[in-house]
C-alpha positions in Angstrom: -0.2 0.2 -0.1 1.1 3.8 -1.0 1.8 6.2 1.7 -1.0 8.4 0.6 -3.2 5.3 0.7 -4.8 3.5 4.0 -7.6 1.4 5.1 -10.4 3.6 5.8 -13.8 3.0 8.0 -16.4 5.3 7.3 -19.3 5.8 10.0 -22.7 6.7 9.0 -26.1 6.0 9.4 -27.1 8.0 5.9 -26.6 5.5 3.1 -26.5 8.5 0.9 -23.7 10.0 2.6 -21.7 6.6 3.1 -21.9 5.9 -0.7 -20.9 9.4 -1.4 -18.0 9.0 0.7 -16.9 5.7 -0.4 -17.0 6.0 -3.9 -14.4 9.0 -3.4 -12.4 7.0 -1.0 -12.2 4.3 -3.4 -11.5 6.2 -6.4 -8.2 8.0 -4.3 -6.9 4.3 -4.1 -8.1 3.9 -0.1 -9.3 0.5 1.2 -12.5 1.3 2.6 -15.1 -0.2 4.9 -17.9 1.2 6.3 -20.5 0.6 9.4 -24.1 2.3 10.0 -23.8 3.4 13.3 -21.4 3.8 16.5 -21.6 0.3 18.1 -21.1 -1.4 14.7 -18.4 1.0 14.3 -16.5 0.1 17.9 -16.5 -3.7 17.2 -15.2 -3.4 13.9 -12.3 -1.2 15.4 -11.9 -3.9 17.6 -11.7 -6.6 15.3 -9.5 -5.2 12.5 -7.0 -2.3 11.8 -7.9 0.8 11.1 -5.6 4.1 9.7 -8.1 6.3 10.0 -12.2 6.9 10.3 -14.4 9.6 8.9 -16.9 9.7 12.1 -20.7 11.6 11.5 -21.8 13.3 14.5 -25.5 13.1 14.1 -26.4 9.3 14.6 -29.1 7.6 16.7 -28.4 5.7 19.6 -24.8 6.3 20.2 -23.6 9.8 18.9 -20.2 10.4 17.2 -19.3 12.2 20.7 -19.6 9.1 22.7 -18.1 7.0 19.8 -14.9 8.9 19.9 -14.8 9.8 23.5 -15.2 5.5 24.1 -12.7 5.3 21.4 -10.0 7.4 23.3 -10.7 5.9 26.3 -9.7 2.7 24.9 -5.7 2.0 25.0 -6.2 -0.6 22.2 -7.9 1.9 19.9 -6.7 5.5 20.6 -4.0 5.4 18.2 -6.4 5.8 15.3 -6.9 9.3 13.9 -10.6 10.2 13.8 -11.9 12.8 11.2 -15.2 14.3 12.6 -17.7 15.0 9.9 -21.2 17.2 10.4 -23.7 19.2 8.8 -23.1 21.5 11.2 -20.4 24.0 10.4 -20.4 25.2 14.4 -17.4 26.2 16.1 -18.7 24.9 19.5 -18.9 21.5 17.6 -15.3 21.9 16.2 -14.4 22.9 19.4 -15.4 20.0 21.4 -14.3 17.3 18.7 -10.8 18.6 19.2 -11.0 18.5 22.8 -12.3 14.9 22.9 -9.3 13.9 20.4 -10.2 14.2 17.0 -7.4 15.0 14.3 -9.5 17.0 12.0 -13.5 18.3 11.2 -15.2 18.5 8.0 -18.6 20.1 7.6 -20.9 18.3 4.4 -21.3 18.7 2.1 -17.8 17.9 1.3 -15.1 20.0 -0.7 -13.3 17.2 -2.7 -9.9 18.6 -2.7 -10.1 19.3 0.8 -11.2 16.0 1.8 -8.5 14.4 -0.1 -5.9 16.7 1.5 -6.9 16.4 5.3 -7.3 12.7 4.5 -4.0 12.6 3.0 -2.7 14.6 6.0 -4.5 12.8 8.7 -2.3 9.0 7.1 0.5 10.7 6.6 0.7 11.8 10.4 -0.3 8.0 11.2 2.0 6.6 9.1 4.9 8.7 10.9 3.6 8.3 14.3 3.7 4.1 13.4 7.1 4.8 12.4 8.1 6.3 15.6 6.2 3.5 17.6 8.2 0.9 15.6 11.4 2.8 16.4 10.7 3.2 20.1 9.7 -0.9 20.3 13.1 -1.8 18.8 14.7 0.5 21.0 13.1 -1.1 23.7 14.0 -4.2 22.9 17.3 -3.7 22.5 17.6 -1.9 25.7 16.2 -5.4 27.5 18.4 -6.9 25.6 21.6 -5.0 26.9 19.9 -5.0 30.0 19.6 -9.3 30.2 23.4 -9.3 28.3 24.8 -6.8 31.8 22.9 -8.8 34.3 24.6 -12.3 33.0 28.0 -10.5 33.6 27.0 -8.5 36.8 25.6 -8.9 40.1 21.2 -7.3 39.8 22.3 -4.7 42.6 25.6 -3.5 40.6 24.0 -3.3 37.0 21.6 -1.2 38.6 24.4 1.2 40.2 26.1 1.5 36.5 23.0 2.2 34.6 22.1 5.1 37.5 25.7 6.6 36.1 28.0 5.7 39.3 31.6 5.7 37.5 33.6 3.4 39.8 32.1 0.6 42.2 34.2 -0.8 44.9 33.0 -2.1 47.9 34.4 -3.6 51.8 32.5 -6.8 53.0 33.7 -7.5 56.5 32.3 -11.1 56.2 31.6 -13.2 53.0 32.1 -16.8 51.9 34.1 -17.8 49.2 34.2 -21.0 47.3 36.7 -22.4 44.6 36.2 -25.8 42.7 38.5 -27.2 40.3 37.8 -30.1 38.4 40.7 -32.8 39.0 41.9 -34.5 36.3 40.2 -32.2 33.6 43.5 -31.6 31.6 44.1 -35.1 31.0 40.5 -36.0 30.1 40.7 -33.0 28.1 43.1 -34.6 25.7 40.4 -37.3 24.6 38.0 -34.9 23.6 37.2 -32.5 20.6 37.1 -28.9 21.2 33.6 -29.2 20.7 32.7 -32.1 23.0 34.9 -30.2 25.7 32.8 -27.1 25.6 29.7 -28.9 25.7 30.9 -31.0 28.6 32.1 -28.0 30.5 28.9 -26.0 30.2 26.9 -29.0 31.0 29.0 -29.1 34.4 29.1 -25.2 35.4 25.0 -24.9 33.9 24.4 -27.4 37.0 26.5 -25.4 39.0 25.0 -22.0 38.1 21.5 -23.5 38.9 22.9 -24.2 42.3 24.2 -20.8 42.8 20.8 -19.5 42.1 19.0 -21.6 44.2 21.1 -20.8 47.4 21.3 -17.3 45.9 25.0 -16.9 45.9 26.7 -15.1 43.3 29.0 -16.5 40.8 32.2 -14.6 40.0 33.8 -16.5 37.2 34.9 -19.1 35.5 38.2 -19.7 34.9 38.9 -22.7 32.2 37.8 -25.4 34.3 37.9 -23.7 37.8 34.4 -22.3 39.1 34.6 -19.3 41.5 31.5 -18.3 43.7 30.6 -16.2 46.8 28.0 -15.8 49.5 27.0 -12.6 51.2 27.5 -10.0 48.6 26.7 -7.5 46.7 23.9 -8.2 49.5 25.1 -9.1 52.9 23.5 -12.2 54.7 23.7 -13.7 57.8 23.7 -17.3 56.3 26.8 -17.2 53.7 28.6 -19.5 55.4 25.8 -22.0 55.1 24.8 -21.4 51.7 27.7 -21.8 50.4 28.3 -24.9 52.2 25.0 -26.2 50.9 26.2 -25.6 47.2 29.4 -27.5 47.8 28.2 -30.6 49.0 25.4 -30.4 46.1 28.4 -29.8 43.8 30.0 -33.3 44.9 26.5 -34.4 44.5 26.0 -33.3 41.0 29.7 -34.3 39.5 29.4 -37.8 40.9 26.2 -38.3 39.1 27.5 -36.5 36.1 30.6 -38.9 36.1 28.7 -41.6 36.5 26.0 -40.6 33.5 28.8 -40.1 31.2 30.8 -43.1 32.2 33.9 -40.7 32.6 36.9 -40.1 35.6 35.1 -36.6 37.0 36.0 -35.0 40.3 35.7 -31.9 41.9 38.1 -30.2 44.5 36.8 -27.8 46.7 38.2 -25.0 48.7 36.3 -22.4 51.3 36.7 -19.9 53.4 35.4 -16.9 55.3 36.3 -13.5 55.5 36.6 -9.6 54.5 36.8 -9.1 50.9 37.2 -6.1 48.4 34.9 -6.1 45.6 34.5 -3.7 42.8 33.8 -3.8 39.1 36.6 -3.6 36.6 36.9 -2.6 32.8 34.8 0.1 31.0 34.0 -2.0 27.8 34.0 -5.2 29.2 32.7 -5.1 32.6 33.8 -8.2 35.3 33.0 -8.3 38.9 35.0 -9.5 40.9 37.0 -10.1 44.4 40.2 -9.3 46.2 42.2 -9.5 49.2 43.5 -12.2 51.7 40.0 -14.3 51.9 39.8 -14.9 48.5 43.7 -16.0 48.1 43.2 -18.3 50.8 39.9 -19.8 49.8 41.8 -20.6 46.6 44.6 -22.4 48.5 42.0 -24.3 50.2 41.0 -25.9 46.8 44.5 -25.9 45.7 45.7 -28.1 48.7 42.8 -29.7 49.4 41.8 -33.5 48.2 40.0 -34.7 45.1 36.2 -35.7 46.1 36.1 -33.6 49.0 35.2 -30.1 50.5 38.4 -28.5 52.5 37.8 -25.3 54.5 39.8 -23.0 56.7 39.2 -22.3 60.4 37.0 -19.5 60.1 34.6 -21.3 57.8 34.6 -24.2 60.2 33.7 -21.8 63.2 30.9 -20.7 61.7 29.8 -24.2 60.4 30.2 -26.4 62.8 27.0 -26.3 65.2 25.2 -27.4 61.9 27.6 -29.3 59.8 29.8 -32.5 60.3 33.8 -32.5 59.9 36.9 -34.4 59.9 40.0 -32.5 61.0 42.6 -32.8 58.7 45.3 -31.3 60.8 47.7 -28.9 60.7 49.2 -28.3 56.5 51.6 -26.2 54.6 50.2 -23.7 52.6 51.8 -22.0 49.8 52.0 -18.2 50.9 50.7 -19.0 54.1 52.6 -21.3 56.0 51.3 -23.9 58.3 47.1 -24.2 58.5 44.7 -26.0 60.8 41.9 -26.9 58.3 39.0 -29.2 58.4 37.0 -31.6 55.4 33.5 -30.7 55.3 31.7 -33.7 55.0 27.6 -33.6 55.9 25.0 -32.0 57.3 24.0 -32.8 61.0 21.0 -34.7 61.5 
């Protein structure tokens, strides 16, 4: 359909007037429908789209003013432009129609040139409005997509702060619990897998971990190769951060064991946990990353790297948080790189 052509609805109870408008509009190339009264017109507008309505004022049952008022009160229909038609060329009537939301006003008998010009002007405005709405819709969709991507990278409270214009995000947290996990022997296993199989396996395992993180309300920080890092207690502090991480760790062990049996592959995971203070913030301007720093993080990593396959090793600080609700085996004193001799514990399950 050309820009100066449209789908037009003529609403008039007078058949002579209707037929006259129908003939003229069809000669101009418009697709034309008609309604003999206001109720029929409203029903037709709810069932099919129209680019313009020519609406007679003086009609029985429900007059043009009432139809216009109903139309403009309906969010689904109010965008349709309306030209009011009347045999009465009265300034009060014109003003009332414009105040009710009419696009224009025409008096009978019609001047063919004026009729054509006003119809084309209304259709052009409608076309431009439709283009604007389509553009705004695409803009909203792109914005929603960008926000979803941002939330995939950053915690929601942090993403909100960035959107609000905060330039530098750096926070201190007095007590959080950090977990590092690493797939044992994965390098050897990957030698026998194609790149696609390797990515598929890692994606499956880490997707299960992501589901657990969501279940326990924890914040995944990052993956590095076959290692996985997660934290409890930030960016929104919570009192049960150590318990949530403990639950996550125990479920991770179970999940990897089930995957190993299902795929008939020798998969094991080594987990380390530590509790303490950290610094957290956003790094980067084009590629954002939310990360943690501090001795608590380094020690949690050492708990993993100096740990035992298939076991969760924790520090004294984490043990103190969990000892009332969880069962532990005392591993004893071990030599930890960069830390010296440390007493550690193995988290083995929940107490009854």
